[in-house]
mmCIF file of the protein (N, C-alpha, C, O) and its ligand, coordinates in Angstrom:
data_MODEL
# 
_entry.id   MODEL 
# 
loop_
_entity.id 
_entity.type 
_entity.pdbx_number_of_molecules 
1 polymer     1 
2 non-polymer 1 
# 
_entity_poly.entity_id                      1 
_entity_poly.type                           'polypeptide(L)' 
_entity_poly.nstd_linkage                   no 
_entity_poly.nstd_monomer                   no 
_entity_poly.pdbx_seq_one_letter_code       MKKKHYPGSNRITLCGHEATRQEYDSMLKGMQVNCNRCLILKKNTETKVLHPLV 
_entity_poly.pdbx_seq_one_letter_code_can   MKKKHYPGSNRITLCGHEATRQEYDSMLKGMQVNCNRCLILKKNTETKVLHPLV 
_entity_poly.pdbx_strand_id                 A 
# 
loop_
_entity_poly_seq.entity_id 
_entity_poly_seq.num 
_entity_poly_seq.mon_id 
_entity_poly_seq.hetero 
1 1  MET n 
1 2  LYS n 
1 3  LYS n 
1 4  LYS n 
1 5  HIS n 
1 6  TYR n 
1 7  PRO n 
1 8  GLY n 
1 9  SER n 
1 10 ASN n 
1 11 ARG n 
1 12 ILE n 
1 13 THR n 
1 14 LEU n 
1 15 CYS n 
1 16 GLY n 
1 17 HIS n 
1 18 GLU n 
1 19 ALA n 
1 20 THR n 
1 21 ARG n 
1 22 GLN n 
1 23 GLU n 
1 24 TYR n 
1 25 ASP n 
1 26 SER n 
1 27 MET n 
1 28 LEU n 
1 29 LYS n 
1 30 GLY n 
1 31 MET n 
1 32 GLN n 
1 33 VAL n 
1 34 ASN n 
1 35 CYS n 
1 36 ASN n 
1 37 ARG n 
1 38 CYS n 
1 39 LEU n 
1 40 ILE n 
1 41 LEU n 
1 42 LYS n 
1 43 LYS n 
1 44 ASN n 
1 45 THR n 
1 46 GLU n 
1 47 THR n 
1 48 LYS n 
1 49 VAL n 
1 50 LEU n 
1 51 HIS n 
1 52 PRO n 
1 53 LEU n 
1 54 VAL n 
# 
loop_
_struct_asym.id 
_struct_asym.entity_id 
A 1 
B 2 
# 
loop_
_chem_comp.id 
_chem_comp.type 
_chem_comp.mon_nstd_flag 
ALA 'L-peptide linking' y 
ARG 'L-peptide linking' y 
ASN 'L-peptide linking' y 
ASP 'L-peptide linking' y 
CYS 'L-peptide linking' y 
GLN 'L-peptide linking' y 
GLU 'L-peptide linking' y 
GLY 'peptide linking'   y 
HIS 'L-peptide linking' y 
ILE 'L-peptide linking' y 
LEU 'L-peptide linking' y 
LYS 'L-peptide linking' y 
MET 'L-peptide linking' y 
PRO 'L-peptide linking' y 
SER 'L-peptide linking' y 
THR 'L-peptide linking' y 
TYR 'L-peptide linking' y 
VAL 'L-peptide linking' y 
ZN  non-polymer         . 
# 
_pdbx_entity_nonpoly.entity_id   2 
_pdbx_entity_nonpoly.name        ? 
_pdbx_entity_nonpoly.comp_id     ZN 
# 
_pdbx_nonpoly_scheme.asym_id         B 
_pdbx_nonpoly_scheme.entity_id       2 
_pdbx_nonpoly_scheme.mon_id          ZN 
_pdbx_nonpoly_scheme.ndb_seq_num     1 
_pdbx_nonpoly_scheme.pdb_seq_num     101 
_pdbx_nonpoly_scheme.auth_seq_num    101 
_pdbx_nonpoly_scheme.pdb_mon_id      ZN 
_pdbx_nonpoly_scheme.auth_mon_id     ZN 
_pdbx_nonpoly_scheme.pdb_strand_id   A 
_pdbx_nonpoly_scheme.pdb_ins_code    . 
# 
loop_
_atom_site.group_PDB 
_atom_site.id 
_atom_site.type_symbol 
_atom_site.label_atom_id 
_atom_site.label_alt_id 
_atom_site.label_comp_id 
_atom_site.label_asym_id 
_atom_site.label_entity_id 
_atom_site.label_seq_id 
_atom_site.pdbx_PDB_ins_code 
_atom_site.Cartn_x 
_atom_site.Cartn_y 
_atom_site.Cartn_z 
_atom_site.occupancy 
_atom_site.B_iso_or_equiv 
_atom_site.pdbx_formal_charge 
_atom_site.auth_seq_id 
_atom_site.auth_comp_id 
_atom_site.auth_asym_id 
_atom_site.auth_atom_id 
_atom_site.pdbx_PDB_model_num 
ATOM   1   N  N  . MET A 1 1  ? -57.961 -16.539 6.243  1.00 0.00 ? 1   MET A N  1 
ATOM   2   C  CA . MET A 1 1  ? -56.732 -15.936 5.742  1.00 0.00 ? 1   MET A CA 1 
ATOM   3   C  C  . MET A 1 1  ? -55.551 -16.808 6.214  1.00 0.00 ? 1   MET A C  1 
ATOM   4   O  O  . MET A 1 1  ? -55.501 -17.255 7.360  1.00 0.00 ? 1   MET A O  1 
ATOM   5   N  N  . LYS A 1 2  ? -54.626 -17.025 5.306  1.00 0.00 ? 2   LYS A N  1 
ATOM   6   C  CA . LYS A 1 2  ? -53.469 -17.840 5.571  1.00 0.00 ? 2   LYS A CA 1 
ATOM   7   C  C  . LYS A 1 2  ? -52.457 -17.082 6.406  1.00 0.00 ? 2   LYS A C  1 
ATOM   8   O  O  . LYS A 1 2  ? -52.262 -15.882 6.213  1.00 0.00 ? 2   LYS A O  1 
ATOM   9   N  N  . LYS A 1 3  ? -51.816 -17.773 7.329  1.00 0.00 ? 3   LYS A N  1 
ATOM   10  C  CA . LYS A 1 3  ? -50.804 -17.122 8.136  1.00 0.00 ? 3   LYS A CA 1 
ATOM   11  C  C  . LYS A 1 3  ? -49.505 -16.934 7.360  1.00 0.00 ? 3   LYS A C  1 
ATOM   12  O  O  . LYS A 1 3  ? -49.115 -17.801 6.578  1.00 0.00 ? 3   LYS A O  1 
ATOM   13  N  N  . LYS A 1 4  ? -48.855 -15.838 7.569  1.00 0.00 ? 4   LYS A N  1 
ATOM   14  C  CA . LYS A 1 4  ? -47.609 -15.555 6.918  1.00 0.00 ? 4   LYS A CA 1 
ATOM   15  C  C  . LYS A 1 4  ? -46.491 -15.697 7.937  1.00 0.00 ? 4   LYS A C  1 
ATOM   16  O  O  . LYS A 1 4  ? -46.577 -15.164 9.043  1.00 0.00 ? 4   LYS A O  1 
ATOM   17  N  N  . HIS A 1 5  ? -45.444 -16.416 7.561  1.00 0.00 ? 5   HIS A N  1 
ATOM   18  C  CA . HIS A 1 5  ? -44.374 -16.707 8.504  1.00 0.00 ? 5   HIS A CA 1 
ATOM   19  C  C  . HIS A 1 5  ? -43.069 -16.109 8.055  1.00 0.00 ? 5   HIS A C  1 
ATOM   20  O  O  . HIS A 1 5  ? -42.897 -15.758 6.888  1.00 0.00 ? 5   HIS A O  1 
ATOM   21  N  N  . TYR A 1 6  ? -42.151 -15.996 8.991  1.00 0.00 ? 6   TYR A N  1 
ATOM   22  C  CA . TYR A 1 6  ? -40.754 -15.700 8.639  1.00 0.00 ? 6   TYR A CA 1 
ATOM   23  C  C  . TYR A 1 6  ? -40.092 -16.981 8.213  1.00 0.00 ? 6   TYR A C  1 
ATOM   24  O  O  . TYR A 1 6  ? -40.426 -18.056 8.712  1.00 0.00 ? 6   TYR A O  1 
ATOM   25  N  N  . PRO A 1 7  ? -39.132 -16.877 7.272  1.00 0.00 ? 7   PRO A N  1 
ATOM   26  C  CA . PRO A 1 7  ? -38.423 -18.067 6.830  1.00 0.00 ? 7   PRO A CA 1 
ATOM   27  C  C  . PRO A 1 7  ? -37.378 -18.497 7.861  1.00 0.00 ? 7   PRO A C  1 
ATOM   28  O  O  . PRO A 1 7  ? -36.649 -17.659 8.392  1.00 0.00 ? 7   PRO A O  1 
ATOM   29  N  N  . GLY A 1 8  ? -37.304 -19.789 8.142  1.00 0.00 ? 8   GLY A N  1 
ATOM   30  C  CA . GLY A 1 8  ? -36.264 -20.304 8.998  1.00 0.00 ? 8   GLY A CA 1 
ATOM   31  C  C  . GLY A 1 8  ? -35.187 -20.951 8.137  1.00 0.00 ? 8   GLY A C  1 
ATOM   32  O  O  . GLY A 1 8  ? -34.795 -20.372 7.124  1.00 0.00 ? 8   GLY A O  1 
ATOM   33  N  N  . SER A 1 9  ? -34.715 -22.085 8.490  1.00 0.00 ? 9   SER A N  1 
ATOM   34  C  CA . SER A 1 9  ? -33.696 -22.764 7.685  1.00 0.00 ? 9   SER A CA 1 
ATOM   35  C  C  . SER A 1 9  ? -34.269 -24.023 7.053  1.00 0.00 ? 9   SER A C  1 
ATOM   36  O  O  . SER A 1 9  ? -35.218 -24.601 7.582  1.00 0.00 ? 9   SER A O  1 
ATOM   37  N  N  . ASN A 1 10 ? -33.722 -24.444 5.957  1.00 0.00 ? 10  ASN A N  1 
ATOM   38  C  CA . ASN A 1 10 ? -34.142 -25.680 5.268  1.00 0.00 ? 10  ASN A CA 1 
ATOM   39  C  C  . ASN A 1 10 ? -35.610 -25.710 4.934  1.00 0.00 ? 10  ASN A C  1 
ATOM   40  O  O  . ASN A 1 10 ? -36.283 -26.717 5.155  1.00 0.00 ? 10  ASN A O  1 
ATOM   41  N  N  . ARG A 1 11 ? -36.110 -24.614 4.403  1.00 0.00 ? 11  ARG A N  1 
ATOM   42  C  CA . ARG A 1 11 ? -37.516 -24.544 3.977  1.00 0.00 ? 11  ARG A CA 1 
ATOM   43  C  C  . ARG A 1 11 ? -38.522 -24.769 5.120  1.00 0.00 ? 11  ARG A C  1 
ATOM   44  O  O  . ARG A 1 11 ? -39.649 -25.211 4.894  1.00 0.00 ? 11  ARG A O  1 
ATOM   45  N  N  . ILE A 1 12 ? -38.100 -24.463 6.316  1.00 0.00 ? 12  ILE A N  1 
ATOM   46  C  CA . ILE A 1 12 ? -38.999 -24.536 7.478  1.00 0.00 ? 12  ILE A CA 1 
ATOM   47  C  C  . ILE A 1 12 ? -39.204 -23.108 7.950  1.00 0.00 ? 12  ILE A C  1 
ATOM   48  O  O  . ILE A 1 12 ? -38.287 -22.287 7.949  1.00 0.00 ? 12  ILE A O  1 
ATOM   49  N  N  . THR A 1 13 ? -40.450 -22.838 8.356  1.00 0.00 ? 13  THR A N  1 
ATOM   50  C  CA . THR A 1 13 ? -40.700 -21.480 8.859  1.00 0.00 ? 13  THR A CA 1 
ATOM   51  C  C  . THR A 1 13 ? -39.998 -21.313 10.174 1.00 0.00 ? 13  THR A C  1 
ATOM   52  O  O  . THR A 1 13 ? -39.563 -22.279 10.802 1.00 0.00 ? 13  THR A O  1 
ATOM   53  N  N  . LEU A 1 14 ? -39.893 -20.060 10.583 1.00 0.00 ? 14  LEU A N  1 
ATOM   54  C  CA . LEU A 1 14 ? -39.172 -19.771 11.847 1.00 0.00 ? 14  LEU A CA 1 
ATOM   55  C  C  . LEU A 1 14 ? -39.856 -20.479 13.033 1.00 0.00 ? 14  LEU A C  1 
ATOM   56  O  O  . LEU A 1 14 ? -39.186 -20.858 13.993 1.00 0.00 ? 14  LEU A O  1 
ATOM   57  N  N  . CYS A 1 15 ? -41.168 -20.655 12.967 1.00 0.00 ? 15  CYS A N  1 
ATOM   58  C  CA . CYS A 1 15 ? -41.851 -21.289 14.066 1.00 0.00 ? 15  CYS A CA 1 
ATOM   59  C  C  . CYS A 1 15 ? -41.914 -22.772 13.914 1.00 0.00 ? 15  CYS A C  1 
ATOM   60  O  O  . CYS A 1 15 ? -42.554 -23.439 14.727 1.00 0.00 ? 15  CYS A O  1 
ATOM   61  N  N  . GLY A 1 16 ? -41.266 -23.335 12.889 1.00 0.00 ? 16  GLY A N  1 
ATOM   62  C  CA . GLY A 1 16 ? -41.086 -24.783 12.826 1.00 0.00 ? 16  GLY A CA 1 
ATOM   63  C  C  . GLY A 1 16 ? -42.034 -25.523 11.897 1.00 0.00 ? 16  GLY A C  1 
ATOM   64  O  O  . GLY A 1 16 ? -42.059 -26.754 11.888 1.00 0.00 ? 16  GLY A O  1 
ATOM   65  N  N  . HIS A 1 17 ? -42.818 -24.784 11.112 1.00 0.00 ? 17  HIS A N  1 
ATOM   66  C  CA . HIS A 1 17 ? -43.745 -25.479 10.135 1.00 0.00 ? 17  HIS A CA 1 
ATOM   67  C  C  . HIS A 1 17 ? -42.999 -25.720 8.824  1.00 0.00 ? 17  HIS A C  1 
ATOM   68  O  O  . HIS A 1 17 ? -42.112 -24.961 8.433  1.00 0.00 ? 17  HIS A O  1 
ATOM   69  N  N  . GLU A 1 18 ? -43.390 -26.788 8.174  1.00 0.00 ? 18  GLU A N  1 
ATOM   70  C  CA . GLU A 1 18 ? -42.878 -27.011 6.842  1.00 0.00 ? 18  GLU A CA 1 
ATOM   71  C  C  . GLU A 1 18 ? -43.542 -26.084 5.860  1.00 0.00 ? 18  GLU A C  1 
ATOM   72  O  O  . GLU A 1 18 ? -44.739 -25.814 5.957  1.00 0.00 ? 18  GLU A O  1 
ATOM   73  N  N  . ALA A 1 19 ? -42.760 -25.594 4.908  1.00 0.00 ? 19  ALA A N  1 
ATOM   74  C  CA . ALA A 1 19 ? -43.343 -24.689 3.919  1.00 0.00 ? 19  ALA A CA 1 
ATOM   75  C  C  . ALA A 1 19 ? -43.000 -25.247 2.530  1.00 0.00 ? 19  ALA A C  1 
ATOM   76  O  O  . ALA A 1 19 ? -41.961 -25.883 2.346  1.00 0.00 ? 19  ALA A O  1 
ATOM   77  N  N  . THR A 1 20 ? -43.881 -25.002 1.562  1.00 0.00 ? 20  THR A N  1 
ATOM   78  C  CA . THR A 1 20 ? -43.573 -25.397 0.221  1.00 0.00 ? 20  THR A CA 1 
ATOM   79  C  C  . THR A 1 20 ? -42.513 -24.436 -0.323 1.00 0.00 ? 20  THR A C  1 
ATOM   80  O  O  . THR A 1 20 ? -42.290 -23.350 0.210  1.00 0.00 ? 20  THR A O  1 
ATOM   81  N  N  . ARG A 1 21 ? -41.862 -24.885 -1.418 1.00 0.00 ? 21  ARG A N  1 
ATOM   82  C  CA . ARG A 1 21 ? -40.836 -24.023 -2.016 1.00 0.00 ? 21  ARG A CA 1 
ATOM   83  C  C  . ARG A 1 21 ? -41.401 -22.644 -2.376 1.00 0.00 ? 21  ARG A C  1 
ATOM   84  O  O  . ARG A 1 21 ? -40.757 -21.617 -2.160 1.00 0.00 ? 21  ARG A O  1 
ATOM   85  N  N  . GLN A 1 22 ? -42.595 -22.646 -2.921 1.00 0.00 ? 22  GLN A N  1 
ATOM   86  C  CA . GLN A 1 22 ? -43.262 -21.383 -3.324 1.00 0.00 ? 22  GLN A CA 1 
ATOM   87  C  C  . GLN A 1 22 ? -43.493 -20.506 -2.088 1.00 0.00 ? 22  GLN A C  1 
ATOM   88  O  O  . GLN A 1 22 ? -43.218 -19.306 -2.108 1.00 0.00 ? 22  GLN A O  1 
ATOM   89  N  N  . GLU A 1 23 ? -43.994 -21.113 -1.029 1.00 0.00 ? 23  GLU A N  1 
ATOM   90  C  CA . GLU A 1 23 ? -44.252 -20.371 0.173  1.00 0.00 ? 23  GLU A CA 1 
ATOM   91  C  C  . GLU A 1 23 ? -42.929 -19.817 0.750  1.00 0.00 ? 23  GLU A C  1 
ATOM   92  O  O  . GLU A 1 23 ? -42.862 -18.676 1.208  1.00 0.00 ? 23  GLU A O  1 
ATOM   93  N  N  . TYR A 1 24 ? -41.906 -20.644 0.715  1.00 0.00 ? 24  TYR A N  1 
ATOM   94  C  CA . TYR A 1 24 ? -40.629 -20.244 1.287  1.00 0.00 ? 24  TYR A CA 1 
ATOM   95  C  C  . TYR A 1 24 ? -40.021 -19.127 0.490  1.00 0.00 ? 24  TYR A C  1 
ATOM   96  O  O  . TYR A 1 24 ? -39.449 -18.194 1.054  1.00 0.00 ? 24  TYR A O  1 
ATOM   97  N  N  . ASP A 1 25 ? -40.140 -19.213 -0.846 1.00 0.00 ? 25  ASP A N  1 
ATOM   98  C  CA . ASP A 1 25 ? -39.596 -18.155 -1.683 1.00 0.00 ? 25  ASP A CA 1 
ATOM   99  C  C  . ASP A 1 25 ? -40.279 -16.793 -1.400 1.00 0.00 ? 25  ASP A C  1 
ATOM   100 O  O  . ASP A 1 25 ? -39.618 -15.757 -1.338 1.00 0.00 ? 25  ASP A O  1 
ATOM   101 N  N  . SER A 1 26 ? -41.596 -16.825 -1.234 1.00 0.00 ? 26  SER A N  1 
ATOM   102 C  CA . SER A 1 26 ? -42.264 -15.554 -0.956 1.00 0.00 ? 26  SER A CA 1 
ATOM   103 C  C  . SER A 1 26 ? -41.931 -15.039 0.418  1.00 0.00 ? 26  SER A C  1 
ATOM   104 O  O  . SER A 1 26 ? -41.917 -13.831 0.657  1.00 0.00 ? 26  SER A O  1 
ATOM   105 N  N  . MET A 1 27 ? -41.654 -15.992 1.356  1.00 0.00 ? 27  MET A N  1 
ATOM   106 C  CA . MET A 1 27 ? -41.184 -15.567 2.660  1.00 0.00 ? 27  MET A CA 1 
ATOM   107 C  C  . MET A 1 27 ? -39.874 -14.794 2.576  1.00 0.00 ? 27  MET A C  1 
ATOM   108 O  O  . MET A 1 27 ? -39.685 -13.770 3.234  1.00 0.00 ? 27  MET A O  1 
ATOM   109 N  N  . LEU A 1 28 ? -38.969 -15.324 1.738  1.00 0.00 ? 28  LEU A N  1 
ATOM   110 C  CA . LEU A 1 28 ? -37.646 -14.731 1.597  1.00 0.00 ? 28  LEU A CA 1 
ATOM   111 C  C  . LEU A 1 28 ? -37.756 -13.336 0.979  1.00 0.00 ? 28  LEU A C  1 
ATOM   112 O  O  . LEU A 1 28 ? -36.921 -12.470 1.241  1.00 0.00 ? 28  LEU A O  1 
ATOM   113 N  N  . LYS A 1 29 ? -38.751 -13.127 0.187  1.00 0.00 ? 29  LYS A N  1 
ATOM   114 C  CA . LYS A 1 29 ? -38.926 -11.792 -0.445 1.00 0.00 ? 29  LYS A CA 1 
ATOM   115 C  C  . LYS A 1 29 ? -39.353 -10.777 0.601  1.00 0.00 ? 29  LYS A C  1 
ATOM   116 O  O  . LYS A 1 29 ? -39.221 -9.570  0.400  1.00 0.00 ? 29  LYS A O  1 
ATOM   117 N  N  . GLY A 1 30 ? -39.862 -11.271 1.714  1.00 0.00 ? 30  GLY A N  1 
ATOM   118 C  CA . GLY A 1 30 ? -40.224 -10.369 2.763  1.00 0.00 ? 30  GLY A CA 1 
ATOM   119 C  C  . GLY A 1 30 ? -41.642 -9.812  2.615  1.00 0.00 ? 30  GLY A C  1 
ATOM   120 O  O  . GLY A 1 30 ? -41.871 -8.855  1.875  1.00 0.00 ? 30  GLY A O  1 
ATOM   121 N  N  . MET A 1 31 ? -42.551 -10.401 3.302  1.00 0.00 ? 31  MET A N  1 
ATOM   122 C  CA . MET A 1 31 ? -43.922 -9.944  3.237  1.00 0.00 ? 31  MET A CA 1 
ATOM   123 C  C  . MET A 1 31 ? -44.411 -9.690  4.656  1.00 0.00 ? 31  MET A C  1 
ATOM   124 O  O  . MET A 1 31 ? -43.704 -9.904  5.641  1.00 0.00 ? 31  MET A O  1 
ATOM   125 N  N  . GLN A 1 32 ? -45.657 -9.224  4.711  1.00 0.00 ? 32  GLN A N  1 
ATOM   126 C  CA . GLN A 1 32 ? -46.264 -8.944  6.035  1.00 0.00 ? 32  GLN A CA 1 
ATOM   127 C  C  . GLN A 1 32 ? -46.438 -10.237 6.792  1.00 0.00 ? 32  GLN A C  1 
ATOM   128 O  O  . GLN A 1 32 ? -47.179 -11.117 6.356  1.00 0.00 ? 32  GLN A O  1 
ATOM   129 N  N  . VAL A 1 33 ? -45.775 -10.365 7.907  1.00 0.00 ? 33  VAL A N  1 
ATOM   130 C  CA . VAL A 1 33 ? -45.864 -11.590 8.729  1.00 0.00 ? 33  VAL A CA 1 
ATOM   131 C  C  . VAL A 1 33 ? -46.987 -11.398 9.760  1.00 0.00 ? 33  VAL A C  1 
ATOM   132 O  O  . VAL A 1 33 ? -47.034 -10.393 10.468 1.00 0.00 ? 33  VAL A O  1 
ATOM   133 N  N  . ASN A 1 34 ? -47.871 -12.368 9.823  1.00 0.00 ? 34  ASN A N  1 
ATOM   134 C  CA . ASN A 1 34 ? -48.962 -12.271 10.801 1.00 0.00 ? 34  ASN A CA 1 
ATOM   135 C  C  . ASN A 1 34 ? -49.058 -13.509 11.683 1.00 0.00 ? 34  ASN A C  1 
ATOM   136 O  O  . ASN A 1 34 ? -50.095 -13.785 12.286 1.00 0.00 ? 34  ASN A O  1 
ATOM   137 N  N  . CYS A 1 35 ? -47.955 -14.245 11.745 1.00 0.00 ? 35  CYS A N  1 
ATOM   138 C  CA . CYS A 1 35 ? -47.922 -15.427 12.659 1.00 0.00 ? 35  CYS A CA 1 
ATOM   139 C  C  . CYS A 1 35 ? -47.322 -14.924 13.959 1.00 0.00 ? 35  CYS A C  1 
ATOM   140 O  O  . CYS A 1 35 ? -46.213 -14.388 13.970 1.00 0.00 ? 35  CYS A O  1 
ATOM   141 N  N  . ASN A 1 36 ? -48.044 -15.093 15.046 1.00 0.00 ? 36  ASN A N  1 
ATOM   142 C  CA . ASN A 1 36 ? -47.583 -14.566 16.337 1.00 0.00 ? 36  ASN A CA 1 
ATOM   143 C  C  . ASN A 1 36 ? -46.283 -15.241 16.799 1.00 0.00 ? 36  ASN A C  1 
ATOM   144 O  O  . ASN A 1 36 ? -45.386 -14.603 17.351 1.00 0.00 ? 36  ASN A O  1 
ATOM   145 N  N  . ARG A 1 37 ? -46.219 -16.540 16.554 1.00 0.00 ? 37  ARG A N  1 
ATOM   146 C  CA . ARG A 1 37 ? -45.031 -17.247 16.988 1.00 0.00 ? 37  ARG A CA 1 
ATOM   147 C  C  . ARG A 1 37 ? -43.798 -16.759 16.279 1.00 0.00 ? 37  ARG A C  1 
ATOM   148 O  O  . ARG A 1 37 ? -42.743 -16.543 16.876 1.00 0.00 ? 37  ARG A O  1 
ATOM   149 N  N  . CYS A 1 38 ? -43.968 -16.587 14.943 1.00 0.00 ? 38  CYS A N  1 
ATOM   150 C  CA . CYS A 1 38 ? -42.836 -16.120 14.151 1.00 0.00 ? 38  CYS A CA 1 
ATOM   151 C  C  . CYS A 1 38 ? -42.418 -14.709 14.616 1.00 0.00 ? 38  CYS A C  1 
ATOM   152 O  O  . CYS A 1 38 ? -41.226 -14.421 14.729 1.00 0.00 ? 38  CYS A O  1 
ATOM   153 N  N  . LEU A 1 39 ? -43.380 -13.854 14.879 1.00 0.00 ? 39  LEU A N  1 
ATOM   154 C  CA . LEU A 1 39 ? -43.098 -12.499 15.301 1.00 0.00 ? 39  LEU A CA 1 
ATOM   155 C  C  . LEU A 1 39 ? -42.304 -12.501 16.620 1.00 0.00 ? 39  LEU A C  1 
ATOM   156 O  O  . LEU A 1 39 ? -41.348 -11.743 16.785 1.00 0.00 ? 39  LEU A O  1 
ATOM   157 N  N  . ILE A 1 40 ? -42.726 -13.374 17.555 1.00 0.00 ? 40  ILE A N  1 
ATOM   158 C  CA . ILE A 1 40 ? -42.032 -13.426 18.844 1.00 0.00 ? 40  ILE A CA 1 
ATOM   159 C  C  . ILE A 1 40 ? -40.630 -13.978 18.654 1.00 0.00 ? 40  ILE A C  1 
ATOM   160 O  O  . ILE A 1 40 ? -39.659 -13.447 19.193 1.00 0.00 ? 40  ILE A O  1 
ATOM   161 N  N  . LEU A 1 41 ? -40.536 -15.067 17.869 1.00 0.00 ? 41  LEU A N  1 
ATOM   162 C  CA . LEU A 1 41 ? -39.221 -15.672 17.646 1.00 0.00 ? 41  LEU A CA 1 
ATOM   163 C  C  . LEU A 1 41 ? -38.258 -14.721 16.959 1.00 0.00 ? 41  LEU A C  1 
ATOM   164 O  O  . LEU A 1 41 ? -37.070 -14.682 17.278 1.00 0.00 ? 41  LEU A O  1 
ATOM   165 N  N  . LYS A 1 42 ? -38.795 -13.937 15.988 1.00 0.00 ? 42  LYS A N  1 
ATOM   166 C  CA . LYS A 1 42 ? -37.989 -12.997 15.260 1.00 0.00 ? 42  LYS A CA 1 
ATOM   167 C  C  . LYS A 1 42 ? -37.439 -11.922 16.198 1.00 0.00 ? 42  LYS A C  1 
ATOM   168 O  O  . LYS A 1 42 ? -36.287 -11.501 16.090 1.00 0.00 ? 42  LYS A O  1 
ATOM   169 N  N  . LYS A 1 43 ? -38.313 -11.488 17.130 1.00 0.00 ? 43  LYS A N  1 
ATOM   170 C  CA . LYS A 1 43 ? -37.944 -10.486 18.081 1.00 0.00 ? 43  LYS A CA 1 
ATOM   171 C  C  . LYS A 1 43 ? -36.798 -11.010 18.943 1.00 0.00 ? 43  LYS A C  1 
ATOM   172 O  O  . LYS A 1 43 ? -35.807 -10.318 19.178 1.00 0.00 ? 43  LYS A O  1 
ATOM   173 N  N  . ASN A 1 44 ? -36.959 -12.239 19.404 1.00 0.00 ? 44  ASN A N  1 
ATOM   174 C  CA . ASN A 1 44 ? -35.944 -12.871 20.233 1.00 0.00 ? 44  ASN A CA 1 
ATOM   175 C  C  . ASN A 1 44 ? -34.639 -12.994 19.446 1.00 0.00 ? 44  ASN A C  1 
ATOM   176 O  O  . ASN A 1 44 ? -33.561 -12.742 19.983 1.00 0.00 ? 44  ASN A O  1 
ATOM   177 N  N  . THR A 1 45 ? -34.735 -13.368 18.218 1.00 0.00 ? 45  THR A N  1 
ATOM   178 C  CA . THR A 1 45 ? -33.536 -13.562 17.400 1.00 0.00 ? 45  THR A CA 1 
ATOM   179 C  C  . THR A 1 45 ? -32.782 -12.227 17.246 1.00 0.00 ? 45  THR A C  1 
ATOM   180 O  O  . THR A 1 45 ? -31.558 -12.157 17.360 1.00 0.00 ? 45  THR A O  1 
ATOM   181 N  N  . GLU A 1 46 ? -33.572 -11.175 16.981 1.00 0.00 ? 46  GLU A N  1 
ATOM   182 C  CA . GLU A 1 46 ? -32.945 -9.856  16.806 1.00 0.00 ? 46  GLU A CA 1 
ATOM   183 C  C  . GLU A 1 46 ? -32.274 -9.418  18.093 1.00 0.00 ? 46  GLU A C  1 
ATOM   184 O  O  . GLU A 1 46 ? -31.208 -8.803  18.045 1.00 0.00 ? 46  GLU A O  1 
ATOM   185 N  N  . THR A 1 47 ? -32.855 -9.710  19.226 1.00 0.00 ? 47  THR A N  1 
ATOM   186 C  CA . THR A 1 47 ? -32.255 -9.356  20.473 1.00 0.00 ? 47  THR A CA 1 
ATOM   187 C  C  . THR A 1 47 ? -30.908 -10.057 20.667 1.00 0.00 ? 47  THR A C  1 
ATOM   188 O  O  . THR A 1 47 ? -29.941 -9.481  21.164 1.00 0.00 ? 47  THR A O  1 
ATOM   189 N  N  . LYS A 1 48 ? -30.890 -11.351 20.243 1.00 0.00 ? 48  LYS A N  1 
ATOM   190 C  CA . LYS A 1 48 ? -29.662 -12.139 20.345 1.00 0.00 ? 48  LYS A CA 1 
ATOM   191 C  C  . LYS A 1 48 ? -28.574 -11.556 19.440 1.00 0.00 ? 48  LYS A C  1 
ATOM   192 O  O  . LYS A 1 48 ? -27.407 -11.475 19.823 1.00 0.00 ? 48  LYS A O  1 
ATOM   193 N  N  . VAL A 1 49 ? -28.979 -11.153 18.241 1.00 0.00 ? 49  VAL A N  1 
ATOM   194 C  CA . VAL A 1 49 ? -28.001 -10.602 17.248 1.00 0.00 ? 49  VAL A CA 1 
ATOM   195 C  C  . VAL A 1 49 ? -27.412 -9.318  17.776 1.00 0.00 ? 49  VAL A C  1 
ATOM   196 O  O  . VAL A 1 49 ? -26.246 -9.018  17.520 1.00 0.00 ? 49  VAL A O  1 
ATOM   197 N  N  . LEU A 1 50 ? -28.219 -8.536  18.526 1.00 0.00 ? 50  LEU A N  1 
ATOM   198 C  CA . LEU A 1 50 ? -27.703 -7.283  19.037 1.00 0.00 ? 50  LEU A CA 1 
ATOM   199 C  C  . LEU A 1 50 ? -26.715 -7.528  20.172 1.00 0.00 ? 50  LEU A C  1 
ATOM   200 O  O  . LEU A 1 50 ? -25.914 -6.649  20.490 1.00 0.00 ? 50  LEU A O  1 
ATOM   201 N  N  . HIS A 1 51 ? -26.759 -8.694  20.781 1.00 0.00 ? 51  HIS A N  1 
ATOM   202 C  CA . HIS A 1 51 ? -25.854 -8.973  21.858 1.00 0.00 ? 51  HIS A CA 1 
ATOM   203 C  C  . HIS A 1 51 ? -25.159 -10.366 21.621 1.00 0.00 ? 51  HIS A C  1 
ATOM   204 O  O  . HIS A 1 51 ? -25.371 -11.334 22.352 1.00 0.00 ? 51  HIS A O  1 
ATOM   205 N  N  . PRO A 1 52 ? -24.350 -10.385 20.586 1.00 0.00 ? 52  PRO A N  1 
ATOM   206 C  CA . PRO A 1 52 ? -23.748 -11.694 20.146 1.00 0.00 ? 52  PRO A CA 1 
ATOM   207 C  C  . PRO A 1 52 ? -22.799 -12.291 21.147 1.00 0.00 ? 52  PRO A C  1 
ATOM   208 O  O  . PRO A 1 52 ? -22.543 -13.494 21.102 1.00 0.00 ? 52  PRO A O  1 
ATOM   209 N  N  . LEU A 1 53 ? -22.249 -11.469 22.079 1.00 0.00 ? 53  LEU A N  1 
ATOM   210 C  CA . LEU A 1 53 ? -21.291 -12.025 23.013 1.00 0.00 ? 53  LEU A CA 1 
ATOM   211 C  C  . LEU A 1 53 ? -21.891 -12.483 24.312 1.00 0.00 ? 53  LEU A C  1 
ATOM   212 O  O  . LEU A 1 53 ? -21.208 -13.054 25.162 1.00 0.00 ? 53  LEU A O  1 
ATOM   213 N  N  . VAL A 1 54 ? -23.161 -12.232 24.462 1.00 0.00 ? 54  VAL A N  1 
ATOM   214 C  CA . VAL A 1 54 ? -23.819 -12.631 25.716 1.00 0.00 ? 54  VAL A CA 1 
ATOM   215 C  C  . VAL A 1 54 ? -24.137 -14.116 25.714 1.00 0.00 ? 54  VAL A C  1 
ATOM   216 O  O  . VAL A 1 54 ? -24.691 -14.631 26.685 1.00 0.00 ? 54  VAL A O  1 
HETATM 217 ZN ZN . ZN  B 2 .  ? -44.957 -18.899 11.976 1.00 0.00 2 101 ZN  A ZN 1 
# 
């Protein structure tokens, strides 16, 4: 089974892998993410967003 990632910037996944345009588009649509690194990074990002002044 292929890993599903969160989208990062410039067609790179959140965990730093290159993604094809098709892969990136489906990531943007929001699907079930099963990449552990992406899940952890996303969690950290959300924590940062909740405390933008820290
Ligand atoms: Zn990932």
